[in-house]
C-alpha positions in Angstrom: 11.0 12.5 1.6 9.7 10.5 4.9 10.5 6.7 5.2 8.6 3.7 6.6 9.5 4.1 10.1 10.7 7.3 10.4 10.1 9.6 12.8 9.2 12.9 10.4 5.8 13.2 9.2 5.5 13.9 5.3 5.0 17.5 3.7 1.8 17.6 2.0 1.1 20.5 -0.4 -2.7 20.8 -1.6 -3.8 22.6 -4.2 -7.9 22.5 -4.6 -11.4 23.9 -3.6 -13.2 25.0 -0.7 -16.7 24.8 -0.4 -19.2 24.9 2.2 -21.9 22.1 1.6 -25.2 22.4 2.3 -26.4 18.6 2.5 -30.4 17.7 2.6 -31.0 14.1 4.2 -33.9 12.5 2.1 -35.4 9.0 1.9 -34.5 8.2 -1.7 -33.0 11.0 -4.7 -35.3 12.6 -6.4 -36.0 11.4 -10.1 -36.0 14.3 -12.8 -38.5 16.9 -11.7 -39.7 15.4 -8.6 -40.0 17.3 -5.4 -39.4 15.5 -2.4 -39.2 16.5 1.4 -35.9 16.4 3.4 -35.7 15.1 7.1 -33.3 18.4 7.5 -30.6 20.4 5.8 -26.7 20.8 7.8 -24.4 23.2 6.8 -20.9 21.4 6.6 -17.2 22.2 5.6 -16.4 20.6 1.8 -14.6 21.1 -1.0 -12.3 18.3 -2.4 -9.1 20.0 -1.8 -10.0 20.9 1.8 -11.6 17.5 2.3 -8.2 15.9 1.5 -5.7 18.5 3.1 -7.8 17.4 6.7 -7.5 14.1 5.6 -4.1 14.0 5.2 -3.7 15.7 8.4 -5.8 13.3 10.2 -3.2 10.9 9.0 -0.3 12.2 10.3 1.1 14.6 7.5 2.0 18.2 7.9 -0.4 19.7 5.4 -0.3 23.3 3.7 -3.7 24.3 1.7 -3.5 26.0 -1.3 -6.8 27.8 -1.8 -9.2 30.4 -2.6 -12.5 32.2 -0.8 -14.7 34.7 -0.7 -14.3 37.8 1.6 -17.6 36.4 3.2 -19.2 34.7 6.3 -19.4 31.7 4.4 -15.7 31.8 4.7 -15.3 31.2 7.9 -17.7 28.2 8.1 -15.9 26.6 5.8 -12.2 26.8 6.8 -13.2 26.2 10.4 -12.8 22.3 10.8 -9.6 22.8 8.7 -8.1 25.3 11.6 -9.2 22.9 14.4 -7.1 19.8 12.2 -4.1 21.6 12.5 -4.0 22.4 8.4 -1.5 25.2 7.9 -3.9 27.9 6.2 -1.5 30.5 5.5 -1.9 30.1 1.8 -5.4 30.6 1.4 -5.6 33.8 -0.4 -9.3 35.6 -0.8 -10.6 36.8 -3.9 -13.5 39.3 -5.4 -16.3 36.0 -5.5 -18.2 34.2 -2.9 -16.8 31.0 -1.1 -17.5 28.0 -3.0 -20.9 26.1 -2.0 -21.8 22.7 -3.1 -25.9 21.4 -2.9 -26.0 17.9 -1.7 -28.4 15.2 -1.6 -28.0 12.1 0.2 -30.0 9.2 0.6 -30.7 6.8 3.0 -28.5 4.5 1.4 -25.7 6.4 1.3 -26.2 7.3 -2.3 -25.4 11.1 -3.3 -26.3 13.7 -5.7 -23.9 17.3 -5.9 -23.9 19.9 -7.6 -21.5 23.0 -6.9 -20.9 26.6 -7.7 -17.0 26.6 -7.7 -17.3 30.6 -6.9 -13.6 32.1 -5.6 -12.6 28.5 -6.4 -12.3 29.9 -10.2 -9.9 32.0 -9.3 -7.4 30.2 -7.7 -3.3 30.9 -9.0 -0.8 29.0 -7.7 3.0 30.3 -8.4 5.3 27.5 -9.1 7.6 28.3 -5.8 4.9 27.7 -3.3 4.9 24.3 -3.8 7.5 22.5 -1.9 6.4 19.4 0.0 6.9 15.7 -0.2 3.5 15.5 -2.0 1.6 17.7 -3.9 -2.0 17.0 -4.7 -4.2 18.4 -6.1 -8.3 18.0 -7.8 -9.9 19.4 -10.8 -12.3 21.9 -8.9 -9.6 24.2 -9.6 -8.7 25.7 -12.8 -6.5 24.0 -15.3 -3.3 26.4 -14.7 -3.3 25.7 -11.0 -3.9 21.6 -11.8 -1.0 22.3 -14.4 1.5 24.2 -11.8 0.9 21.6 -9.5 1.8 18.4 -11.3 5.0 20.2 -12.5 6.2 20.7 -8.9 8.8 18.5 -7.2 7.6 15.8 -4.7 5.3 12.9 -5.2 2.4 14.4 -7.6 -0.7 13.0 -7.3 -3.6 14.1 -9.4 -7.8 13.1 -8.3 -9.0 13.2 -11.7 -12.9 14.7 -10.0 -15.1 15.8 -11.3 -14.1 14.6 -14.9 -12.7 16.1 -17.6 -9.7 15.7 -20.0 -6.4 16.6 -18.9 -3.6 17.4 -21.3 -0.9 15.2 -22.0 1.6 17.2 -20.8 0.1 17.7 -17.3 -0.1 13.7 -16.9 3.1 13.4 -17.8 4.1 14.8 -14.8 1.6 12.8 -12.1 3.1 10.1 -10.0 -0.4 8.7 -9.2 -4.1 9.1 -10.7 -6.9 8.2 -8.6 -10.0 8.0 -10.1 -13.3 6.2 -10.3 -14.3 3.9 -12.9 -16.3 6.6 -14.6 -13.8 9.2 -14.3 -11.3 6.4 -15.5 -13.5 6.1 -18.8 -13.8 10.1 -19.4 -9.8 10.6 -19.1 -8.9 7.3 -20.8 -11.0 8.9 -23.8 -8.4 11.5 -24.1 -5.3 9.7 -22.9 -3.2 6.6 -22.9 -3.7 6.2 -19.1 -1.7 2.6 -19.4 1.3 4.7 -19.8 1.0 6.8 -16.3 3.7 5.7 -13.4 0.5 4.6 -11.3 -3.5 4.8 -11.6 -5.8 3.8 -8.7 -9.5 3.1 -9.9 -12.2 3.3 -7.4 -15.4 0.5 -7.9 -17.5 1.5 -4.8 -18.4 -1.4 -3.1 -15.8 -3.7 -5.4 -13.2 -2.2 -3.8 -10.2 -0.5 -5.8 -7.0 -1.7 -8.1 -4.0 -0.2 -8.6 -2.3 -0.1 -12.2 1.6 0.5 -12.7 2.1 1.4 -16.5 -1.4 -0.3 -17.3 -0.6 -3.5 -15.3 -2.8 -4.5 -12.2 -0.4 -4.9 -9.4 -2.8 -4.8 -6.3 -6.7 -5.4 -5.5 -8.8 -4.9 -2.2 -11.9 -4.4 -1.0 -13.3 -2.3 1.3 -14.7 -4.0 4.8 -18.5 -4.3 5.0 -20.2 -1.2 6.0 -23.5 0.5 6.8 -23.1 3.5 4.5 -24.6 6.5 5.6 -22.8 9.3 3.5 -20.6 8.7 0.6 -19.2 12.3 0.3 -16.1 12.6 0.9 -15.1 8.7 0.8 -13.2 9.4 -2.2 -11.1 12.1 -0.6 -10.3 9.8 1.9 -9.2 7.2 -0.3 -7.0 9.7 -2.2 -5.1 10.7 0.9 -4.5 7.6 2.4 -2.9 5.8 -0.8 -1.2 8.9 -1.5 0.6 9.3 1.6 1.2 5.6 1.9 2.9 5.3 -1.4 4.3 8.2 -1.2 6.3 7.1 2.4 6.8 3.6 0.5 3.9 0.9 1.7 4.1 -1.4 -0.2 1.1 -1.9 -2.9 -1.2 -4.1 -1.5 -0.9 -2.8 2.1 -1.3 0.6 0.8 -4.4 0.2 -1.4 -5.9 -2.1 1.7 -5.2 1.3 3.6 -6.9 3.5 1.2 -10.2 1.2 0.7 -10.7 1.0 4.4 -10.0 5.2 4.8 -12.8 5.9 2.2 -15.5 2.7 3.8 -15.1 4.6 7.5 -15.5 7.9 5.8 -19.0 6.8 4.0 -20.5 5.2 7.7 -20.6 8.6 9.1 -22.4 11.8 8.2 -21.3 14.8 6.3 -17.5 14.9 4.5 -14.8 16.5 6.6 -16.2 15.5 9.9 -16.4 11.8 8.4 -12.9 11.1 7.7 -10.5 8.7 9.7 -7.4 9.2 11.4 -4.0 6.6 10.8 -4.8 4.3 13.7 -8.3 3.6 12.1 -6.8 2.5 8.7 -3.9 0.9 9.2 -3.9 -2.6 8.3 -1.2 -5.2 8.2 
């Protein structure tokens, strides 16, 4: 694995989702049963796995994405920025389901609501021998079997437990870093002892984040003040930045500060993948 000061970029395998996001800009998020007019609708590549793969690539890693898409026009749109960003797409499989989509509403404060149609993501199959990287990262937008395979692989294993659901204890035992927001932490903590894990990062939006090791808080950080535009990929930018920093033995405080800055910068830009920052933008002393 690469170390601080090394010239070799860390290798990353991401086991995750690919979606095409349909994003509607609204003045405010609608109440139940309410209909609002949008400022406009855009089509943007997304999916938490794809977002984190591109985020890691922009931070200097060599990234391979393991994902599934449909044999349809949406797949080309959904993979376009990953291809342009240098992510290795050789492990993408084409399945007999439509490419995943997400319906996203973003209000003028940058808050969002998201509804996902998983499509091809639910058909992802990953083989253990395929995952040989310094860092293996996965999300919960793919089947449990794929998550379990990823977290049993060699390398530094990172689980972004979103969208939240119970994760078996034997899978959590293989996790080197768990990344969750406060709500997701509550869901997982109801089913497992998260204080037993090696490292858990919990985000609290504008209040920042904390890093826990075996239940003990070892670092806290706050994001820089920003004018939020779209928070869709803020958590993905945070997870990729923290995973790469900790996997290459950056100290806990600096790693968490970088991650908070990455998430904040992503929230200042529209769209999921177009918003992801570079290493130069998040590198803090």
